C-alpha positions as CSV (number, residue, x, y, z in Angstrom):
1,M,-57.6,125.1,34.3
2,N,-59.9,122.1,33.9
3,E,-63.3,122.4,32.1
4,S,-65.4,122.5,35.3
5,N,-63.2,125.4,36.7
6,S,-63.6,127.3,33.4
7,L,-67.4,126.9,33.5
8,L,-67.5,128.0,37.1
9,K,-65.4,131.1,36.4
10,G,-67.8,132.2,33.7
11,S,-70.7,131.8,36.2
12,L,-69.2,133.5,39.2
13,S,-71.0,136.9,38.8
14,A,-74.3,135.1,38.5
15,I,-73.6,133.0,41.6
16,I,-72.5,136.0,43.6
17,L,-75.4,138.2,42.6
18,T,-77.9,135.4,43.3
19,L,-76.5,134.7,46.8
20,L,-76.3,138.4,47.7
21,S,-79.8,139.0,46.3
22,T,-81.2,136.3,48.7
23,K,-78.9,136.7,51.7
24,G,-78.4,140.4,51.7
25,R,-74.7,140.4,52.6
26,M,-72.0,137.8,52.8
27,Y,-68.2,137.7,53.2
28,G,-66.0,135.8,50.8
29,Y,-65.4,132.6,52.8
30,E,-69.1,132.4,53.6
31,I,-69.9,132.6,49.8
32,C,-67.4,129.7,49.1
33,Q,-68.9,127.6,51.9
34,H,-72.5,128.3,50.9
35,V,-71.9,127.2,47.3
36,K,-70.2,124.1,48.5
37,E,-73.1,123.3,50.8
38,L,-75.8,124.0,48.2
39,T,-74.1,121.7,45.7
40,S,-73.2,119.0,48.2
41,G,-69.6,119.6,47.6
42,Q,-69.9,119.2,43.8
43,M,-69.0,122.8,43.1
44,R,-66.2,124.6,45.0
45,I,-65.2,128.2,44.5
46,T,-61.6,129.0,45.5
47,E,-60.9,132.3,47.1
48,G,-58.4,132.9,44.2
49,A,-61.3,132.9,41.8
50,L,-63.9,134.5,44.1
51,Y,-62.1,137.7,45.2
52,P,-61.2,139.0,41.7
53,A,-64.9,138.5,40.7
54,L,-66.1,140.3,43.8
55,H,-63.6,143.2,43.2
56,K,-64.7,143.4,39.5
57,L,-68.4,143.6,40.5
58,E,-67.5,146.2,43.1
59,G,-65.5,148.2,40.6
60,E,-68.5,148.1,38.2
61,G,-70.6,149.6,41.0
62,M,-72.8,146.5,41.4
63,L,-71.5,145.7,44.9
64,V,-70.5,147.6,48.0
65,S,-68.3,146.3,50.8
66,H,-67.6,147.2,54.4
67,S,-65.4,145.7,57.0
68,E,-66.4,144.6,60.5
69,I,-64.4,143.2,63.4
70,V,-65.9,139.8,64.2
71,E,-64.3,137.8,67.1
72,G,-61.2,140.0,66.9
73,R,-60.7,139.6,63.2
74,S,-61.6,141.9,60.3
75,R,-64.2,140.5,58.0
76,K,-65.2,142.2,54.7
77,Y,-68.9,141.9,53.8
78,Y,-70.2,142.4,50.3
79,A,-73.8,143.4,49.3
80,I,-75.6,144.6,46.2
81,A,-75.1,148.3,45.9
82,P,-78.0,150.6,46.7
83,G,-80.1,151.1,43.6
84,Q,-78.6,148.1,41.9
85,K,-80.9,145.3,43.0
86,E,-83.3,145.7,40.1
87,Y,-80.4,145.6,37.7
88,A,-79.0,142.5,39.4
89,I,-82.4,140.8,39.1
90,N,-82.7,141.7,35.4
91,H,-79.1,140.5,34.8
92,L,-79.9,137.2,36.5
93,S,-83.1,136.9,34.5
94,R,-81.1,137.3,31.3
95,I,-78.7,134.6,32.5
96,Q,-81.6,132.3,33.2
97,E,-83.0,132.8,29.7
98,F,-79.6,132.0,28.3
99,I,-79.4,128.8,30.4
100,T,-82.8,127.8,29.1
101,Q,-81.7,128.4,25.5
102,L,-78.5,126.5,26.1
103,Q,-80.4,123.5,27.5
104,T,-82.7,123.5,24.4
105,I,-79.6,123.3,22.2
106,L,-77.8,120.7,24.3
107,S,-80.7,118.4,25.2
108,P,-80.9,116.6,21.9
109,V,-77.2,115.9,21.9
110,I,-77.2,114.7,25.5
111,L,-80.2,112.5,24.9
112,H,-78.7,111.1,21.8
113,D,-75.4,110.2,23.6
114,L,-77.4,108.5,26.4
115,K,-79.1,106.3,23.8
116,I,-75.8,105.4,22.2
117,N,-74.3,104.3,25.6
């Protein structure tokens, strides 16, 4: 697994919760495509990484799913479970705080390296 895939895997729950908080409900392929569009193709989530993350969040009670037939095919939609939206927002807030702290730590190193090059 390359470094970028490793970073993405560690961020999947935050990505999923953010998208579902704003979109309401989405199916797996839709999540993959939306991330690709939002990042101009720079970030790609594979279904092999996405579905285990969705199932884990569903198993933890954070998400619910239901299937619908769309154009003759079954499509499984995921949404934040009833009563879990506030928890999801708090979780995302803690992740944002962590990212801010991480940027504070990394910024001097990144700036130093830019000056060297």
